[in-house]
Structures are given as structure tokens and as C-alpha cells.
C-alpha angles and dihedrals in degrees: 000000000000091000091052091047091052095050092048091048092052090051091051087054093052094096097034091057096045121118090244091064093050090052092051092047090051092048093042096050092044092055100039104020115193091358088065091057090053090050089052091051090052090047091053091049092052090048089049093051092046089051093051090051096045091047096038111146093232090066092061088077095044100063092258095122091134137026095253089060090050091054092046091053093041105042107008133258101280096054090043094056091045095051095044099042094046096042096043095045091048092049098043093049105037107036095051091046092059096036095050094051091045089052090051091057091045090054092047095048099040109029116016114011095187097053114098110254094215089046089058091046091055090046090056090048089049091051093055092047093051091051089056094044092054089052141310089240092054091050089053091053093049087061087073090060095051093046092046089053092051096044096047093046091051095044090053092046093046094049089048091050095051090048096047101041122081119264098246113125124253108271113250094224127139087195130214094265094076112175118192095187094056090043092051088043089068085084088075094061094075101047124114099065093126095108122103136178116279114250093357115112096169126078088358089153094070099082092047092046090051090050090049093052093048089048092048094051091048091047093052093043098047095041092051094043091049095051089043093053105034131042112260094236091056093048093051096046104052138072093221106050093142090058095046092049092049093053093045089052099047112357118230092347089059089048092053091049090051090049089056090049092051094049097043091041090053091052089048096050094044091047092046094048091050089053092046094051095043091047093051091048090049093053090046091050092049087061095041092248100120108100115242093008125103120234110276142052121357125232099227099183090066089059096045090055091047093050092048093049092050094046089047092054091046090053093045091050090055098243088147090063094062126080090226089077089066089052091051092050090049090054091045091054090048091055090046089053092048091050089052089053091049090053091051089049092050093050090047091052090052093044092048091056087056092051095245108168117245094012087135087078086083088062094047091050089050089052092049095048092046091051089046093051092048091046094050093049092046095050095043116103086218094053096129094050087048093051091044091050093049090049091048094056100032104048098050091043090051092051091049092048092050092047091050090047092054093044092049091050090049091051092049090052092049092047092050090050092050090049093051089048093052092051092050 
């Protein structure tokens, strides 16, 4: 049981330990200073409350043993298929594309300057694919290694940072450069808690809670250390605040440690997102909701190969070199956050029917997340491309889900009629 919990916790940490999060933490704390840390604490509290609702023991007897079931009961099968298919496909294709290429550049700049950066990116992608092709269980165990590398590197770097920096306290200053988008964006940091232990329906919240606590400690520690070591204006105005902070803390050694963090964190987030997408597809297939797939067990290797081929093409076409990728990733995270809010809403609805106290918190969380999503879109300079991208992935997916739902119902009616005819 302990081993299963550990694997689940490391999968939950996949996104929280990704290079993208370290970049967002550096930019956010540079723009908002201590106020950003307060915003991160609020985001963690909301994520924790949503987790307790979604994994509430009362739901174990209500069919809500996974988040897909919750969405089906809360918002219906068609909307569930639409949200999960669109969000999972966007996440599993776009975030790895950017992270893998960034890791290739990090390896090229920090470790081996003559090695092709795209070649290294493809090697990392191949590594994750091989892990999944060996077996899904093997890929889950490998997540422990990726997580251990990130945490050990960050621990060494953090200890060095607190030893070498002066002993003056972190200034309690919200700063004049208040940035609402970066502050609201702290809600992104604690996504990815969807994983639960296999075949364990009791106390399934423990691994995710542990991951959330680790992520929160790392968020606090690295945010304070960054603002303590690098001028705020420099943190907020760069695309590599984590590398700048690491070098300021411990020179080239800090840079090497951050390089290890970037590469291992990339492997971890790609692996975790593969598991997240395949897990959601498996749950949809189990209910007969996955378009084009009969009810029953999923064949995950096919999807792993498909994901890898598409990511490889996106990298080869140079998508990571265009700023539009950051816009698409932002839209994907907004959709991920909205889906998390919908899951909390669905859990609250089911718990409210059972008379569970304070279940309305899920409705409040959904409201906060929705307001945050709308605010982040409205305040973004790329608001039009974000809305266009979301429409591009949601509308066709909704049409496909509706078509599959009607076809599935028609097949069920036909099968029932044949069954009755056979009995007569």
C-alpha cells in the first residue's frame, strides 16, 4: 500500500515540479512579491478543499469512485466527454512540446554544448515512450526516479541558498507592480491532483494531500529564495527566472542543479500527462463514452504512440519556437482549471443530496475558478487567440461527443430489440 501511495503522490507532483511552474513562480513573485506567496497559499487551500470534496468517503458508495464518474453524474455524459477529451488532448500534446524543446536547449547550454538540442528533446520523448511501451506500471514506477531527482536537486540548491544569502528577512511588500493575471495564475500551480491509488477506494486522498503539501513547501521556499536572491524586476521580466535565481544562489553549480531539475521535471510532467490522458480515456471507454471505441478496456500503447508521433511532428515543425505555443498552453491550463472546478461542483452536488455539511464549498470553488478563468482571459493580451483556440478544440469535440452519444443510444435500442426478438 505504501508503494502504491508513493507512486500516486509522485504522479500528482508531475505538473507541480515541471519547469513551466518554476518559470511562473519566478515571474509571479517578481511581479507581486510577498502578495504572490499569499495568493499561492489561497490557491493551495482551494485545491485542498476541492480534493477533499472530490475524494469524499461518502462518494464511494455513490458510484463516484473516479472523477469521470463525478462529471457524468454532475453535468451529463456529453459534456463530460467534451471537457475531458478536449482538455486532456490539449495538455498531453502542447505542454510536452514546449517542455521537451526547452529541456533540449537547457542540456545544450548547461551540459553538452555540441549536442543538438532537438536531438536531446527527441531522446527524452523516446525515453518516456519506451517506459510506457514496456508497461504502464513500469512507467508509473519511473515517476519516482524523476521526482526524486527534482526534489533532491532543489533541496541541495535551497539549502545552499539559505546558507549563502544574508540573514535579513523577506520584505513584506506587495510592490507597485501589482499583476492580477500572475496572481490569479497561482491557481495553476496546484493542478494535477487527479491521480488516485489503483484498486484502493478508501483513504484515496492521502497521496494527493502529500503531493500538495510537498508542492506548497517547494512553492514557498523557492518563491522566497528567488525574491531574496534576484531583484524583483529581473525575475518578472525574463523567461528563465529559475535559471537566473539558481546561478545567483550558487553560480555554475546552481545552474547545473537547475539543469538537472529542468530535465528530470520535463520527463516527470510528460510521463504524468501521458498517464492523465490515458487514465481519462480509460474511464470514458469503461462507460462507452470514448468516441470510436467500444465499451471496455483501453489499449494504452496505441495512444502513447499516437501522442508521441503528434508531439514529434509539432517539435519538428518548430511550434516551440513561436510565442503562440505559450498562448495555447495558457488556454489548455485555463481549461484544466475549469474542469477541476466542474469536478468540485459535481462532487458538491452529489454530497448535497446526501446532506453532507459544507458541501456547498464545491459550488463556491467552481465560482472562484470560473471567475479566475474569465479574468485571466480578459486581461491577457492574447485573449482573442485564447478564445479562438478554446472554441477550436471544444466545439468539434462537443459535436463528436453528441454524435457518439446518439449513436450509442441507437445501438443500445437496437440491441435491446434484438434481444427481445430472440427471447420471443
